[in-house]
C-alpha positions as CSV (number, residue, x, y, z in Angstrom):
1,M,111.5,109.7,89.3
2,S,112.7,106.8,87.2
3,A,110.3,103.9,86.5
4,G,113.2,101.4,86.5
5,V,115.0,99.7,89.3
6,P,115.6,102.0,92.3
7,K,119.3,102.8,92.6
8,P,121.2,105.0,95.1
9,G,122.1,108.3,93.5
10,S,119.0,108.4,91.2
11,P,115.6,109.8,92.1
12,V,113.5,107.3,94.0
13,R,110.2,107.4,95.9
14,G,110.9,109.7,98.9
15,S,114.2,111.2,97.7
16,K,115.0,113.4,94.7
17,T,118.7,112.7,95.2
18,G,118.4,108.9,95.6
19,K,119.6,108.5,99.2
20,P,120.7,104.9,99.5
21,I,118.2,104.1,102.3
22,M,115.4,105.6,100.3
23,A,116.4,103.5,97.2
24,L,116.4,100.4,99.4
25,F,112.9,101.3,100.9
26,D,111.6,101.9,97.4
27,L,112.8,98.6,96.1
28,M,111.7,96.6,99.2
29,G,108.3,98.4,99.1
30,R,107.4,96.9,95.8
31,S,105.0,94.1,95.8
32,W,106.5,90.8,96.8
33,A,110.1,92.1,97.0
34,L,110.4,91.4,100.7
35,G,108.5,88.1,100.4
36,I,111.0,86.9,97.8
37,I,114.0,87.8,99.9
38,W,112.3,86.1,102.9
39,Q,111.5,82.9,101.0
40,L,114.9,82.6,99.4
41,S,116.5,82.8,102.8
42,S,115.8,79.1,103.3
43,G,117.8,78.2,100.1
44,P,117.6,78.2,96.3
45,M,114.2,77.6,94.7
46,T,112.9,77.1,91.2
47,F,110.5,79.7,89.8
48,R,107.6,77.4,90.5
49,Q,108.7,76.6,94.0
50,L,109.1,80.3,94.7
51,Q,105.7,81.1,93.2
52,D,104.1,78.5,95.5
53,R,105.9,79.8,98.6
54,C,104.8,83.3,97.7
55,E,101.1,82.4,97.9
56,Q,100.6,82.0,94.1
57,V,101.9,85.5,93.2
58,S,101.3,86.0,89.5
59,P,104.1,84.9,87.2
60,T,104.3,88.4,85.7
61,V,104.9,90.1,89.1
62,L,107.3,87.4,90.3
63,N,109.3,87.6,87.1
64,K,109.5,91.4,87.3
65,R,110.5,91.3,90.9
66,I,113.2,88.7,90.4
67,K,114.7,90.7,87.6
68,E,114.7,93.9,89.8
69,L,116.2,92.1,92.7
70,S,118.8,90.5,90.4
71,Q,119.7,93.8,88.9
72,S,120.1,95.2,92.4
73,G,122.6,92.5,93.3
74,L,120.4,90.7,95.8
75,V,119.2,87.6,93.9
76,T,121.1,85.3,91.6
77,R,120.2,82.2,89.5
78,D,122.2,79.1,89.0
79,D,121.6,75.4,88.4
80,A,119.8,75.0,91.7
81,G,117.4,77.9,90.9
82,Y,117.1,81.4,92.4
83,G,118.9,82.2,95.5
84,L,120.2,85.1,97.6
85,T,123.6,86.7,96.8
86,P,125.9,87.4,99.8
87,M,124.5,90.9,99.8
88,G,120.9,89.5,99.7
89,N,121.7,87.2,102.5
90,E,123.1,90.1,104.5
91,L,119.9,92.1,104.0
92,Y,117.9,89.0,105.1
93,Q,119.9,88.8,108.3
94,L,119.0,92.4,109.0
95,L,115.3,91.8,108.3
96,H,115.1,88.5,110.2
97,P,114.5,90.0,113.7
98,F,111.3,91.6,112.3
99,G,109.8,88.1,112.0
100,A,109.8,87.5,115.8
101,W,108.7,91.1,116.4
102,S,105.8,90.8,114.0
103,E,104.6,87.6,115.8
104,A,104.7,89.4,119.2
105,W,102.9,92.4,117.6
106,A,100.2,90.1,116.1
107,K,99.7,88.4,119.5
108,A,99.5,91.8,121.3
109,L,96.8,93.0,118.9
110,S,94.9,89.7,119.2
111,D,95.0,89.9,123.0
112,Q,93.8,93.5,122.9
113,Q,90.8,92.5,120.7
114,Q,89.9,89.6,123.1
115,E,89.9,92.0,126.0
116,R,87.2,94.1,124.4
């Protein structure tokens, strides 16, 4: 398995042949990758703004993740800062429903604990 950016067609975690879905899961499973996509969905941010929104992720991890997401065609940088590419925004739109679901899940778990 390559230590670089997961790419369809190359070995990735969970797939020796690099099935596209497994390459995506490998990339999104890296620390802060989903958080960066989620935070940039509200618009472009500077590195410092993004770091603050990502609960003070280390600059080293944030920089590495931004580079990987940029190489994967999901994040770009311009004068306004870092932002999602059209493909990155499309991915966010697919992920967005998980936000509401996770809130309902958290409430259900909390309700279960209170019933005990």
